[in-house]
Structures are given as structure tokens and as C-alpha cells.
N, C-alpha and C positions, 0 to 999 in steps of 0.2 A: 313923128314916125308915121309910116304908112299903115293903112288898115290891114294890109297883108301881114306886116310885121306883128301887129297886135293880135291878129287871128292866130298866127303860128305860135306866138308866145303863150297865148291863153289856152290853146288846145292841148288836151291830154291825148296824145297820138299813139298810146300803147294799144296793141292788139287785145281784143277782149272776147270772151265768150261767157254765156250763162252756164251755171252749174247748179244742179239740184243737190243740195246738202241735206239729206234726210228730210225732204219735203219743204225746205226753205231755199228759195232761189237766191243765189248770190252771183256776182259778176267776178270772173277771174280775169286779171289783166297781166300781161307781160310786164316785166320789171323795166324801169327806166334805165337809160344809159348809165346813170351814176352807179347802178348796181351790177353792171356787166363784169367788172373786174372780179367782184366777189363771186358771182355765179361761175365765171370761167375757172376760178381757183377751185371751186367745188367740183366742177366737171373734170378738171385735170387730175384730181385725186381719186376719181372713180375709175375703176378698171373695167373696161367694157361697159356692160349695162348694170353691173353690180354697184350698188350704192355703198360708199364707205360709211363707217360709223359717224364720222364728222359730218357727212352730207345728211345723214338721217337726223343728227342733232340739230341741223340748221333748218329742217323742214318747217317748224313753227314760225321761224323768222321770215321764211319765204312767204308763208301764208299771210302773216301780218302785213307784208308789203304788197301782196298781190290780190287780196280778196277785197272787193269793193261792195259797198251798199248799193243795190240797184236803184234805190229811190234818190240817192244823193250823188252817186258817183265817187264818193269819198271813201277812204279806208274804213273798213268795218271794224278792224281791230287796232289796238295800240301795242307798243312794245311790251307793256305790262301784261298783256294777255298771253304771252308765249308760254308761261308756266302751265296754265290750265289747258291750252291747246295741245300740249304734249300728251294729254290723256285721251285725245280724240283719235279714233281708228282711221279716219279718212285723210289724215294730215299728209301722209306720204303721197297718196294719189293726187291730192289737190296741189301739193308743192310741185310734183312732176308736171302736171298740166300747166302751171304757171311758168315753169322753166321752159317748157315747150313753146309757150306763147312769147317768150322773151326774144326780141330780135337782136341776136348777138352779132357783133362785128366780125367780118371775115367769113371765109368759106368753111365748109365742113373739113376740108383738107387742112386749113389753118388750125382749127381746133384739134384735129388729129395730131398735127405736128407738135402743137403745144403739149399734148398729152405725152407724146414720145419723148420730148426734151425733158419733161419733168419727171418721167418715170425713173425710179432708181435702177441702177445697173446691177444685174444679178450675176454673181460669180458662180462658175460651175465647180 
């Protein structure tokens, strides 16, 4: 294989930004493509900018997947950490920033259309 192939395969190309978590610097990374369906499902269940209870419950899982150790570039947390992460006040803010960094497929119109299709029909 070519070196270009190897470079692309080895590179973590997720968008990143640093975040100060109560005096500790961490790296927030957008989620990989394999998580896009999961994120889109959460977004489709949110109405406007309000987060649904299910979205709020998933915040620790988003944090586990998107917070990296700045020294290693590896995940800082494991799936086993979700329980104690639920007790942290900044989890919602951090999860929101991670989702904002996630490069979702499609346009904003596509996401809006998916929300409209999945919205329950209200009878008058």
C-alpha cells in the first residue's frame, strides 16, 4: 500500500479543541463516523434546542467517547466511567461541545428533514 493510504488510515481526523475542565486541560474531539447514526437519532428526538431526557441520559456516553487525554490523544475515560461522570455538573456542556465538533453527514436541511419525518403527528 502507498504511504498516503497508511497516513490516512493512521490519522485521527476528528475536529478537536482544548477545554478547561475545572483547571484540568482536556481535548474534546468530534465523534467518529461510526457514531453518527447514534448522534443523529439523539438529535432527531430533541425538539428545537431542548434536550430530551434520553439525550441528557446519553451525555456521559458522549463524554466517554469524545474526551481525550492531551498527553496521549487517547480516550481519557472508559465505558465504566459513565456512572460517576453522571454526577459531574459540566457533563451536559461538554457533551454539547463534542456533538458540535462532530462532522455529521448531510446538510442542516437534511437534519431538519429527518427531525420532521421522525416527529410524531399531533392530532387537534
